[in-house]
N, C-alpha and C positions, 0 to 999 in steps of 0.2 A: 434684920435686911431692908434694904430702900425700897420703897415700892416703884414699881415700872408705870408709867404712864402710856398710854394709850391710845391714838385716835382713830376713827373709822370716819371715810370721807361718807360713806353713804350705805346701804346694808346692802346692798351686791357686792363687798369684797370686805376682806376679814381686817380686825383691828392693824394699826403698827405701831411701830414704838415712835415715841414723840418725841425729838430731843430740843426741836426749835416751834415756837408757834407766832406767827407774824400777823400784826394789825396794822393794816395803811388806813387811810382817813382822809378827808379833808380840814382845815384849819377848825378847831373848834369843835368838832364831832366826837367826840368824849371819852376818842381810842387813850390818852394819858391815863383815867382813870379806870378806863376798861382793863386796861395794860397792866395795870397797878394791883386790882381784884385778882385777874386772875395769877399774878407774880404770885401773890400772897398765899392763893389756893396749893401752887406749885411746890414753895418753899424755894424758889431757885432765883435765876437773876431778872430784870428787867430794863434793857436797853428804849434809853427814850433818845431815839437823835435827833428826834427834833429840838432837845437841849442843846446837842453838843454846836447846830448852827446858830442858836441867838448866843449862846458863849464865845463861839466864835464872834460874831456881830457885834456883842458889845466890844470883844477886846479888841478887836482892829478900830472902831471909832476911840475907842480909850486914847487909841497911842497916834488919832489924828488922821488913821488912813481913808483916806475918798475909798470906799466899798464899790463906786462904779468905776474905778482902773482897778480890773481884774488880776493885770500882771501886777500890779503893786501890791494888792489885799492878798491874794495866793502866795505871795513871794515875805510880806508877813508873817503870813502865817505860819508857813515853815522854820521860819528863824523864833518861834515860837515854841517850838518843838514839841508839838502836841501827840500828847500819850492820854490812854482810857485807864483809869485806875478798877481796883478791884470792882466795883459797884457799878461800874461804865459810866463815871463821871468821867469827861473831859479838861487836863491838866496843862494848861497853857502858859508857860513863863514860869513853870514851880507854884501853880495855884489853880483852884479851880473859881467857877465864876459865881457868887448867891445867886441864888433863883429868883430874887426881888430885882439882880440887876438885869440880868436873862429875860427878863418879864417887864420890861418897863417899854413905854409906847416911843421912845427913839427908836430901841432896838426890834419893837415891833414892826417900826416903818421903815427898816433897811433890811429883815431876815431875809426876805423874798431875793432883793438882791444880790447878797453872796450866797443863798442857796440853790442860784442858777450861773453861780462860775463853776463850770466844768472842773477847773485845776486842783477849787476848794472840795468840790465835792468828791473827786477822787481820791484824797491825802483823807481824808476824814472816811470814806468807805472802807478803806484798808483797812485803819485800826478799827472799826467795828466788826468789820468780816474775821479780822483776829480775835475779837472776843468775844463771838458767836462761838467760831471753831473752839477756840479753847474752855468756855463755860457749857455745851451743847455735848461734851465725853462724859458730864454729871447726870446724879440718875436723876435730875429733878431740870424739866423743859426749860429754859429759856424761853423771854417773850420779848420779842424783837418789833419795838413800836416806832411808826415813822411815817412816810409816804412813799420809800421806797424798798420796804423790810420785804414784802413778799416777790419784789422783783430782781432788785438788784444786790443785795445785803442775801437772802436766804432765799432763793427761787427754787428751790429741792425740800424745802419746808414741807413736810404732808401738811401741818396746818396753816392755812393763808385766809387769811380775813379780811376784808375791806367795808370800813363803817360810814355808810351815807347816808345824810342830812339835809334836811331843806336849807338854804339859806335863812329863812325866816324864824324857824326852829332853832337851828343854831346861835344867831344872835338872840332870841329870846333867853336862852340859855345862859350865854354871856353875860347877859345884861340882870338878869338873877343875883348870876354870883357876886355883881360887883355894882348891884343894887345902883343900875342905870336908869334914868328916866324913858320915855318911848321914842323921844326925840333923839337921844343915846344912841341908843337899841337902832333904831333905823340907822345910824350912823354908821354903827358897828356893822347891819348889813352890806352896807352899799363896800365898807372894806372888806367882809368878807369874800364876796362878788370878786373884787380885783384882786385882791389874793388868789383866790382858783385858778383866777385866768394867767395870773403870774406861775402858778405853782403846774401848769404841763408840760406833758415832756422830761427831759433829761431824765427818763429811765422812773418816771415815779409810776406810780399806781396809780389805777383808774377803776369805777364800777363795772367797765368791763372788759377789765382785762383777761384772759382767759386762763382760770385752775385759783382765782382767787372766790372765796364766798363771801358774796357780800350780804349785808344784814343792814336794811332799812330803819334806821331808832327813832324816825319821828313817833311821840309819845313815847316812848321809852326809857324806862331809867337804864341808869347803869349796870345796873346788879339783873335788869330784865337782861340784855347782852351777855351779861357774862353767862348766866340761866341755857341762853338758847347756846351758847359754845361750848358750856359742861354739857348738856347732851349729846355730842360727840367723842366725848372721855371717856374713859374708864380706867381704872386703879386696878393694877394684878397685885398682889401681895405674895409675898415670900413661904414657905412653909412655917 
């Protein structure tokens, strides 16, 4: 018999079944790494919604769309007939976008513009919600990672987290990952500050969003964060 995962919000309430766990947070806060580690423990699906926006941005730029033209961008995406495969990857014009292409500097510089296009957001949200509904019926919790996972996509999820981290810490982490110099890390910090300002609103989560559990991750490894989350989770096995 498959195990049943339970979540306890606090010591005053009994544990409840955990079909979905969401992780939100600013860019470079480590939420993708934490989501992957949790997904491995759960043995279920992980939905990386940020990858969808980067893939769409790459696809639009590849066909010469001006992403600042909201109408042209949203119509172009619709023509690409987007859908999510069984792994939660977005398929555009019948193909997926490799991570190396979706994470290029060119895409990074434009993805915030695409992400604030409300027509594109709603089309992607429809796909994401459908995926969550279909996969949350399994015995393994679905982990949803992004910027609006616990607000617009799965607001009823029992476990909704927000990983927060200072800009300096996030820039240091990204700099270590990419082997950057101090000057380059400072440039990354400035870009993260700009991205944070662009990422406000449009239904996105924030550290003070009601119902979200905020974890300040400065000085913590991804493993540390996972252990903090796991303390609230229990596993009930059949006879």
